[in-house]
TORZA-99615 format. One record per residue (C-alpha): x, y negated, z; residue in three letters. Coordinates in steps of 0.2 Angstrom, whole numbers, padded with zeros to 4 digits, always signed. Example, Ala and Ser with C-alpha at 12.3 -4.5 7.8 and 13.67 -1.06 7.14 Angstrom:
# residues 2
+0062+0022+0039ALA;+0068+0005+0036SER;
# end
This chain:
# residues 206
+0431-0199+0913MET;+0414-0207+0910ALA;+0403-0203+0895LEU;+0405-0221+0888THR;+0424-0218+0889ASP;+0423-0202+0879LEU;+0412-0210+0866LEU;+0424-0225+0865ARG;+0439-0213+0861ILE;+0431-0200+0850ILE;+0429-0211+0834VAL;+0431-0199+0819PRO;+0442-0206+0805VAL;+0442-0197+0788SER;+0455-0196+0774PHE;+0447-0194+0757GLN;+0451-0193+0739MET;+0440-0198+0724THR;+0443-0192+0707ASP;+0430-0195+0692SER;+0417-0200+0705GLY;+0419-0184+0715ILE;+0424-0187+0733THR;+0434-0174+0742THR;+0437-0174+0761GLU;+0456-0171+0764LEU;+0455-0171+0784ILE;+0444-0178+0797THR;+0452-0181+0814PHE;+0444-0176+0831ASP;+0448-0192+0840ALA;+0456-0209+0837THR;+0460-0217+0854PRO;+0466-0233+0846ASN;+0469-0240+0829GLU;+0475-0257+0821THR;+0468-0265+0806HIS;+0482-0277+0800GLN;+0480-0292+0788ARG;+0494-0304+0783THR;+0498-0317+0771ALA;+0514-0326+0765THR;+0513-0345+0761PRO;+0526-0352+0750THR;+0542-0360+0757ARG;+0543-0373+0744ASN;+0534-0390+0745PRO;+0517-0391+0738VAL;+0511-0406+0728GLU;+0498-0416+0736GLN;+0481-0412+0729GLY;+0486-0395+0723ALA;+0475-0380+0727ASP;+0484-0373+0742LEU;+0476-0355+0740THR;+0487-0353+0725ASP;+0503-0355+0736HIS;+0498-0341+0748VAL;+0500-0323+0744ARG;+0489-0310+0752LEU;+0500-0295+0758GLN;+0494-0277+0756PRO;+0482-0271+0770LYS;+0489-0260+0783VAL;+0481-0247+0794TYR;+0489-0238+0809SER;+0481-0227+0822ALA;+0484-0214+0835GLU;+0475-0198+0829ILE;+0471-0182+0838TRP;+0469-0165+0830TYR;+0466-0150+0841SER;+0466-0131+0840ASP;+0450-0131+0850ALA;+0441-0147+0844PRO;+0427-0155+0855VAL;+0411-0158+0846SER;+0406-0176+0845PHE;+0388-0172+0843LEU;+0388-0161+0858SER;+0395-0175+0869ILE;+0383-0188+0862ALA;+0368-0178+0866THR;+0372-0168+0881THR;+0387-0176+0889GLY;+0397-0159+0887VAL;+0409-0155+0874GLY;+0407-0140+0864ALA;+0422-0131+0857ILE;+0420-0128+0838THR;+0430-0118+0825ASP;+0436-0106+0839PHE;+0441-0092+0827ASP;+0454-0104+0818ASN;+0460-0113+0833ARG;+0477-0105+0834SER;+0483-0114+0818SER;+0472-0129+0816ARG;+0484-0142+0823SER;+0498-0135+0813VAL;+0487-0135+0797THR;+0483-0153+0801GLY;+0501-0158+0803PHE;+0505-0149+0786LYS;+0491-0159+0778THR;+0498-0175+0783LEU;+0515-0171+0779GLU;+0510-0166+0761LYS;+0500-0182+0759LEU;+0516-0191+0764TRP;+0528-0182+0753SER;+0516-0182+0738ASP;+0514-0201+0739ARG;+0497-0200+0731ILE;+0485-0214+0736PRO;+0469-0209+0745PHE;+0455-0217+0754ASP;+0452-0220+0773ILE;+0435-0221+0781VAL;+0434-0229+0798THR;+0420-0237+0808ARG;+0427-0255+0805MET;+0433-0254+0787TYR;+0434-0242+0772SER;+0451-0243+0763TYR;+0456-0238+0745ARG;+0473-0233+0738ASN;+0482-0230+0754MET;+0499-0221+0756VAL;+0507-0215+0772ILE;+0522-0226+0776THR;+0526-0218+0794SER;+0521-0202+0803LEU;+0526-0198+0820SER;+0521-0182+0830VAL;+0528-0182+0847PRO;+0527-0165+0857ARG;+0528-0162+0876ASN;+0521-0151+0889ALA;+0505-0162+0890GLU;+0501-0161+0872THR;+0497-0142+0872GLY;+0488-0137+0857ASN;+0484-0154+0851VAL;+0492-0164+0838MET;+0494-0182+0844ARG;+0501-0192+0829ALA;+0504-0210+0826ARG;+0502-0214+0808ILE;+0504-0230+0798SER;+0497-0233+0780LEU;+0498-0247+0768GLN;+0487-0252+0753GLU;+0494-0250+0735ILE;+0487-0265+0726GLN;+0482-0261+0708ILE;+0479-0274+0695VAL;+0475-0274+0677SER;+0486-0283+0664LEU;+0472-0295+0660GLU;+0471-0300+0678ASP;+0490-0302+0680SER;+0497-0320+0679PRO;+0512-0323+0668PRO;+0529-0320+0678PRO;+0537-0336+0684THR;+0556-0331+0684THR;+0563-0348+0682GLY;+0570-0344+0665GLU;+0573-0356+0652LEU;+0559-0358+0640PRO;+0560-0349+0623ALA;+0568-0360+0609PRO;+0555-0366+0596THR;+0567-0362+0582SER;+0582-0352+0577SER;+0592-0368+0575VAL;+0588-0372+0593GLY;+0593-0355+0599LEU;+0610-0356+0589THR;+0613-0373+0597SER;+0609-0367+0614LEU;+0622-0353+0612VAL;+0635-0364+0604ALA;+0634-0376+0618ALA;+0637-0363+0631ALA;+0652-0355+0622LEU;+0661-0370+0614ILE;+0672-0382+0624PRO;+0665-0399+0626PHE;+0679-0407+0616ALA;+0674-0396+0601VAL;+0656-0400+0604VAL;+0659-0418+0604ALA;+0665-0416+0586ALA;+0649-0408+0581ALA;+0650-0416+0564GLY;+0663-0403+0559ALA;+0650-0389+0563TYR;+0634-0388+0553SER;+0625-0377+0565PHE;+0627-0390+0579LEU;+0620-0404+0569GLN;+0602-0410+0572ARG;+0588-0404+0560ASN;+0586-0417+0546PRO;
# end
């Protein structure tokens, strides 16, 4: 494999968590052979009035990031490859458990469901949660955790920024008389409603 191919494969990706302005590194992977940055939007299925602002009728969906990640018991130093073309094994003393520890870290992030940040070369994400984690094992993987992971953004908004809900419900009555009339019209048969003169609560306001 050529040096340029190695540099293309070994792209560190880091999971981090920031609390009270302090950033803590959760895990940084040895290599990311491929990754996908996904952006989708959902337009309304209803007709839009001519001249309306079309952007109000398209909803941006949460950002999605997926990648193949490698985490080895004997990681290869990226700096060593970049400078000498030869990979240097680091963290040799702890190599027997490193890939297992990496898997347990990802599993805990998945089970805890706590949003964290992702730093990649293309984009830095905030408030991401793991939606899928797959770690296949075979004779070729050896002491390397080769996982496929997908994460989705949790969109956080303040109450001030949230538009009022549009549920299609009837508008609230402007008075108690209107509310009484609405309930009565729904419960009393038409024949009785027709004789509204006999029921004071069905009569119009003077």
